[in-house]
VOGU-3710 file (C-alpha; in Angstrom, 3 decimals, decimal comma):
1> mnpiieldsl> -10,511/-13,769/8,401  -12,704/-10,705/9,285  -13,349/-8,269/6,361  -11,290/-4,982/5,955  -13,870/-3,388/4,116  -17,533/-4,256/3,847  -19,946/-2,521/1,325  -23,404/-2,678/2,280  -25,875/-1,760/-0,683  -23,716/1,535/-0,774
11> svdlagrpil> -25,099/4,253/-3,269  -23,709/7,770/-3,552  -25,106/10,673/-5,315  -22,871/14,065/-6,468  -24,659/16,856/-7,788  -27,927/14,928/-8,081  -26,462/12,357/-10,412  -25,900/8,619/-9,243  -21,999/7,768/-9,001  -22,028/4,547/-6,969
21> kglelalsgr> -24,990/2,501/-7,416  -25,888/-0,199/-4,524  -22,216/-1,650/-4,158  -22,184/-4,889/-1,944  -18,990/-6,715/-1,187  -16,626/-7,859/1,559  -12,968/-7,478/1,225  -10,365/-8,971/3,333  -6,797/-9,241/1,519  -3,861/-7,557/2,619
31> sigllgpnga> -3,634/-5,684/-0,798  -6,872/-4,974/-2,680  -6,844/-3,502/-6,172  -9,499/-0,862/-7,370  -9,804/-0,734/-11,516  -12,257/0,896/-13,796  -12,136/3,457/-16,544  -12,401/7,185/-15,791  -15,828/8,057/-14,334  -16,275/4,475/-13,057
41> gkttlihtll> -16,643/5,677/-9,284  -13,062/4,686/-8,037  -12,054/7,843/-6,306  -15,589/8,648/-5,305  -15,654/5,160/-3,590  -12,124/6,007/-1,828  -13,354/9,662/-0,763  -16,662/8,101/0,569  -14,871/5,478/2,608  -12,803/8,281/3,876
51> gfhaaktgta> -15,952/10,178/5,030  -15,762/13,061/2,369  -18,940/12,194/0,726  -22,145/11,066/2,417  -24,118/7,769/1,408  -27,566/8,499/-0,178  -28,372/4,739/0,727  -26,670/1,781/2,449  -23,459/2,403/4,277  -19,755/0,843/4,492
61> rvfgldirre> -17,761/-0,365/7,180  -13,854/-0,079/7,531  -12,443/-2,586/10,245  -16,037/-2,717/11,375  -16,412/1,280/11,853  -19,307/2,545/10,332  -18,695/5,415/7,847  -22,003/7,231/8,717  -21,502/7,205/12,647  -17,761/6,471/13,107
71> trklrslvgy> -15,894/8,860/10,773  -13,568/10,447/13,407  -12,359/7,276/14,712  -12,022/5,659/11,177  -9,756/8,807/9,843  -7,285/7,772/12,724  -6,719/4,561/11,127  -6,333/5,294/7,715  -4,047/7,025/5,505  -4,642/8,752/2,101
81> mpekdsfiag> -2,096/9,500/-0,735  -4,256/11,500/-3,144  -3,977/11,330/-6,856  -3,574/15,131/-7,393  -0,830/17,181/-5,598  -2,350/19,186/-2,678  0,711/20,592/-1,189  1,063/24,205/0,455  3,011/26,710/-1,371  6,735/27,473/0,341
91> mnavrfvrlm> 6,772/24,427/2,378  9,625/22,001/2,587  8,855/18,131/2,889  9,583/17,960/6,716  7,130/21,005/7,504  4,391/19,713/5,079  4,541/15,898/6,313  4,941/17,222/9,939  1,698/19,273/9,460  -0,363/16,142/8,306
101> aelsglppra> 1,194/14,150/11,157  -0,394/16,747/13,786  -3,555/16,864/11,430  -3,789/13,129/12,025  -3,496/13,136/15,898  0,309/13,191/17,000  1,497/15,516/19,366  4,188/17,818/17,869  7,290/16,046/19,197  6,286/12,717/18,035
111> alerthealh> 5,013/14,281/14,839  8,405/15,736/13,983  10,224/12,242/14,868  7,828/10,010/12,708  8,312/12,874/9,795  12,200/12,188/9,567  11,374/8,475/9,627  8,672/8,467/7,115  10,888/10,449/4,647  13,830/8,393/5,100
121> yvglgearyr> 11,805/5,451/4,451  10,742/6,649/1,229  14,218/7,788/0,393  13,881/11,488/0,511  16,167/11,883/3,614  18,614/13,996/2,039  16,054/16,106/0,231  13,765/16,599/3,074  14,469/20,396/3,969  14,055/21,181/0,051
131> vlksysqgmk> 10,933/23,284/-0,942  8,477/20,872/-2,386  7,896/23,065/-5,693  11,508/22,028/-6,570  10,814/18,306/-6,582  10,577/16,078/-9,319  7,396/14,402/-10,072  8,561/11,203/-8,538  9,966/12,866/-5,262  6,563/14,672/-5,016
141> qrvklaqalv> 4,767/11,214/-5,328  7,046/9,795/-2,457  6,269/12,775/-0,100  2,478/11,944/-0,481  3,098/8,541/0,243  4,990/9,705/3,296  2,424/11,828/4,683  0,168/9,043/4,191  2,245/7,007/6,296  3,232/9,186/8,962
151> hgprllflde> 0,806/8,604/11,749  0,961/4,678/11,295  -2,281/3,984/9,825  -3,538/0,224/9,713  -5,141/0,895/6,251  -3,673/3,047/3,310  -5,538/4,116/0,204  -3,294/5,175/-2,561  -4,993/6,718/-5,432  -2,845/6,384/-8,808
161> ptngldppsr> 0,650/6,143/-6,966  2,651/5,553/-10,190  0,744/8,512/-12,082  3,286/10,541/-14,164  6,397/8,456/-12,974  9,133/7,466/-15,499  10,008/3,669/-15,153  12,785/3,813/-12,425  10,239/5,803/-10,229  7,710/3,821/-10,877
171> qrmielihei> 9,560/0,467/-10,044  10,809/2,223/-6,894  7,043/2,903/-5,867  6,097/-0,438/-6,523  8,762/-1,657/-4,043  7,945/0,369/-1,757  4,095/-0,702/-1,851  5,405/-4,473/-1,710  7,369/-3,557/1,524  4,227/-1,571/3,013
181> ketegihivl> 2,080/-4,552/2,035  4,707/-7,030/4,075  4,491/-4,932/7,205  2,531/-6,442/9,863  -1,002/-4,803/10,514  -0,981/-2,592/7,366  -3,479/-3,116/4,589  -3,647/-1,297/1,284  -6,207/-0,137/-1,455  -4,642/0,777/-4,609
191> sshllgdvee> -6,776/2,509/-7,160  -4,973/2,385/-10,434  -5,862/2,582/-14,582  -2,677/0,376/-14,923  -3,357/-3,209/-14,709  0,273/-3,991/-14,321  0,550/-2,133/-10,913  -2,251/-3,845/-9,596  -1,272/-7,327/-10,721  2,024/-6,829/-9,062
201> tcdevlvlrd> 0,895/-5,596/-5,855  -2,746/-6,831/-5,060  -4,353/-9,922/-3,706  -8,006/-9,098/-4,489  -9,433/-7,037/-7,263  -12,647/-5,129/-7,753  -13,563/-3,868/-11,035  -16,225/-0,748/-11,109  -18,119/-0,206/-14,139  -20,341/2,955/-14,193
211> gelatycnle> -20,801/3,142/-10,599  -21,479/-0,426/-10,242  -19,461/-3,581/-9,351  -18,659/-5,336/-12,610  -16,571/-8,028/-11,044  -14,224/-9,517/-8,382  -11,726/-11,347/-8,390  -9,391/-13,035/-5,462  -5,839/-13,122/-7,288  -4,416/-14,939/-4,700
221> eerrsnkrfi> -6,698/-17,687/-5,007  -6,278/-17,794/-8,777  -2,450/-17,866/-8,572  -2,926/-20,818/-5,842  -5,655/-22,699/-8,056  -2,814/-22,968/-11,081  -5,850/-23,769/-13,364  -4,766/-25,193/-16,749  -5,987/-22,655/-19,334  -5,772/-23,654/-23,027
231> eletrgsnga> -6,904/-21,711/-26,003  -7,846/-23,626/-29,003  -8,325/-22,874/-32,613  -9,940/-25,480/-34,626  -11,571/-26,538/-37,870  -15,075/-28,506/-38,019  -18,240/-28,532/-35,984  -17,440/-27,720/-32,533  -20,791/-28,865/-31,013  -20,321/-32,488/-30,383
241> fldalntlgc> -16,329/-31,753/-29,510  -17,659/-29,208/-26,603  -19,922/-31,801/-25,321  -17,392/-34,456/-25,109  -14,949/-31,738/-23,328  -17,810/-31,304/-21,032  -18,431/-34,647/-20,398  -14,489/-35,219/-19,461  -15,335/-32,321/-16,784  -13,293/-29,595/-18,971
251> ecavlkggkl> -14,661/-26,095/-18,475  -15,345/-24,422/-22,085  -16,070/-20,935/-23,135  -16,643/-20,199/-27,301  -14,405/-17,070/-28,106  -14,753/-14,532/-31,092  -13,764/-16,097/-34,354  -14,835/-19,868/-33,197  -11,524/-20,070/-30,721  -12,215/-22,086/-27,797
261> ktvlpegvev> -10,979/-21,459/-24,255  -10,813/-24,523/-22,024  -9,714/-25,396/-18,451  -8,345/-28,876/-17,976  -9,457/-30,752/-14,674  -6,856/-32,560/-12,960  -5,566/-35,997/-14,483  -6,683/-34,833/-17,870  -3,592/-34,567/-20,044  -3,537/-32,473/-23,492
271> rklfeiagqq> -3,353/-35,531/-25,544  -6,950/-36,537/-24,590  -7,977/-33,417/-26,568  -6,392/-34,442/-29,635  -7,955/-37,717/-28,905  -11,508/-36,645/-28,813  -10,846/-34,044/-31,636  -10,053/-36,956/-34,003  -13,286/-39,024/-32,582  -15,234/-36,045/-33,613
281> qvqirrldfk> -13,689/-34,997/-36,918  -12,397/-31,729/-35,640  -9,081/-30,249/-36,588  -6,973/-28,569/-33,787  -5,141/-26,097/-35,968  -3,519/-24,178/-32,873  -3,118/-24,805/-29,071  -1,687/-22,359/-26,601  -1,388/-22,604/-22,906  -3,114/-19,565/-21,353
291> rdslqdiflk> -4,020/-18,494/-18,238  -6,461/-15,785/-17,534  -4,476/-12,335/-16,927  -5,689/-9,404/-14,927  -6,186/-8,067/-18,482  -8,661/-10,839/-19,347  -10,526/-10,416/-16,530  -10,675/-6,660/-16,895  -11,965/-6,703/-20,544  -14,475/-9,069/-19,865
301> amgdhngsl> -15,777/-7,104/-17,154  -16,072/-4,109/-19,616  -17,732/-6,293/-22,121  -21,342/-7,251/-22,238  -23,148/-7,827/-18,904  -23,437/-11,627/-19,489  -19,700/-11,765/-19,695  -19,122/-12,548/-23,324  -16,067/-11,595/-25,240
//
């Protein structure tokens, strides 16, 4: 599968300060999650891919188009839902979304037709002639989504799409993202500080930390692999016990507090762990089945550079 986004030693400085530092990665998923703490560079990366910021060194490509040389052509293929409201005072939803459609290159008649379609799609058909300042936060988020979709982009950048939403509005937004994700030919990049949003909607995840790539995870492969993660709390010397588990083909890691996390290979049953523990005179005080969640992956990426927990 050809990459959707390629980061080629991409570095970006803003106001003389390095924000993105040598990012190198290729992404090809239908839905790509972008995670990281505040100031990690998430929005800067999106803005750079959109051509708002110039790369200091390196470059990036979207659908094979270089962001340095082919910005105009690239912008015709992408839609952008910004985190912050960027409405024009006094406009209703139809006027605003139609203007965004025309700025994206659609002729006036087609822009108006697509505007009505987009507003109906996001559930604002009956409210489309209301002034935007009268909208609730959930309705404003859906207007931003409509203007990002109206010109039929191949790639949709969503920056904090559930920001400020109550639970029902958040669920509706997540459902819309799922529907868009299943639409043939449309890819999504979703930036969020909410791990649940990313885990529910994305196939690939990259985590930024201080402008650098902290980790990358293909969630779709993780789901398909169905690895059997087990967390153990033991008493006794773990050295020989760990050696025996490694010989068995288990992947093991020592957690804080002396706990162990292991991945059982195919064909190895849990009872084998108790058998080995008995041979090594180790007591298994507690055993939990546990798969790495996105939270585990994120916290590990935010920990020490060596990945320790």
